[in-house]
Every structure is written in C-alpha cells, then in structure tokens.
Residue, then its C-alpha position, 0 to 999 in steps of 0.5 A: m464524531i468526525y475523523k480527519f486523516v492525513i494521507v501521504s506517499d513515500e514515492v512522491d514528496n509533495f503529495k498529501l491528502q486531508i480527508a474528513i469522514d464520519s467515524t460511523a462511515t465504513f472502511m469502504q467509504l474511506r477507500n473510496i474517498i482516498l481513490d477518488s481524491a488521488g484520481y485512481s480507478k476502483d477496479q483494483m484489489d486493495s486493503i487497508y491495514i491497521c498498523d502499530d506506531e512503527w507502521n508494522k501491519e497488525r490487522e487487514v481490512t479487505c475489499m472482499d472475503m478472500g475465503t481464507d481458512s483462518d481462526e483470525d477475524i475477517w474484516i470486510m470494508d463494506d461491513t466494518q465501520l471506522d469506529e470499530l477499529l479506530e479510536d485514537e488520534g495518531q492511529r496509523l494505517k497503510f492503504v495498499f493500493d497496488y498489490m503486485t508491488e506492495r505500494f501504499f499510502k501512509v494514513k494517519l488519524k490526525e484529529v478526532l472531533p467529538g460531538k460532530s457529524l458529517h454526512d459524506p466523506l470530504c477531501e478537505r485538502k489536496v497537495g501535489h499529484a499522487p503517484a501512478q496507480n499502477v506501474d510496470i512490474s518489470d520497472f519496479i523489480a530489477i530482474p537480473k540479466i541471464p547470460d545467453a547459454s547458446n554460445i558458452e565460449a562467449i561468456d566472460k568466465s570471470e562474470f559467470y563464475g563471480d571470480e576473476e581468478y577462476n581456472e577451468d583446469e582446477i575443476s576435475 
C-alpha cells in the first residue's frame, strides 16, 4: 500500500511538499524524505506526533529512546512502520523539526493507494521554499527589557511601577 502525504508550514504560505511512501516504511524513512525535500540537515532532534482532527498531539514517535520512565508505549522512528500507527486517509501528524522553538510542519495523510508498493520514498511535488530549519531563539521569543538598576533615579517610575499615578510618599 502507498501513502501519499501533504506537508505544509504555518510559517511560509507557499511551501508545500507531496510525499509518496510505502505503508511498510518506517517513520525514520518518512522523516528523512521530509528533511531531504525541505533541504534540512538530519543532525537535529525531532519528533513526529500523531494528532487528532484538531491537530492536538496524541502519540509521539521519537528519533531515539529518551529513557523516560513512563508506563506509556515508546515509539521509535527506526522501529515503527507507518502502517502500525496510520491507516485512515485524513490522519494528521505534526513533524516537529525544531525542538527549541516547537516549530513544525503539518502533515496530512492525503491518500491511501491499496494494492501498490513503492521501494523508496519519493517527493512527488515541491512548491515554494521551506522556512529556515533553525532560528535564533532570541528572535523567536520576545525577551522583555529589564531596566538598568545601577542608576535607580533615572528610571521612569511610571514605567517601572506600571502606574502613572504612583506616589513615592504613599509607601511607608
């Protein structure tokens, strides 16, 4: 059976991949064809999450065993075939390619072709350019500026205390 996936990014409107892969391929093979097609390196930590219809994460498939002491099943990409966890057209996945910022691709199982097989995964279509694989964390997260406390008199008290009507005499 062949699975056809469509991969998009919320960061870049015109980016889209269409991947064809055999249902007996592993999640690692799916990961690798996505990374290759997006022009990303394979030296980063990433995971694939099986999601519900609202894109909420339900089950994680990781690159390696993280050694968690959990009663939940651990799914490793190299050891898990796609057809073990996926079966229905419309199934949604998130491919988190940047752990630091939780950036991801939305992956949807668009079509299932029974009675066919595919030896190697194939990128059938690529539109646009993928977002940068890594971003500077300081660009991604707005870090509030902390006033310089070395000259306490120079700090605008209304900004510092958040109230324009602040009166220093009210504090006893």
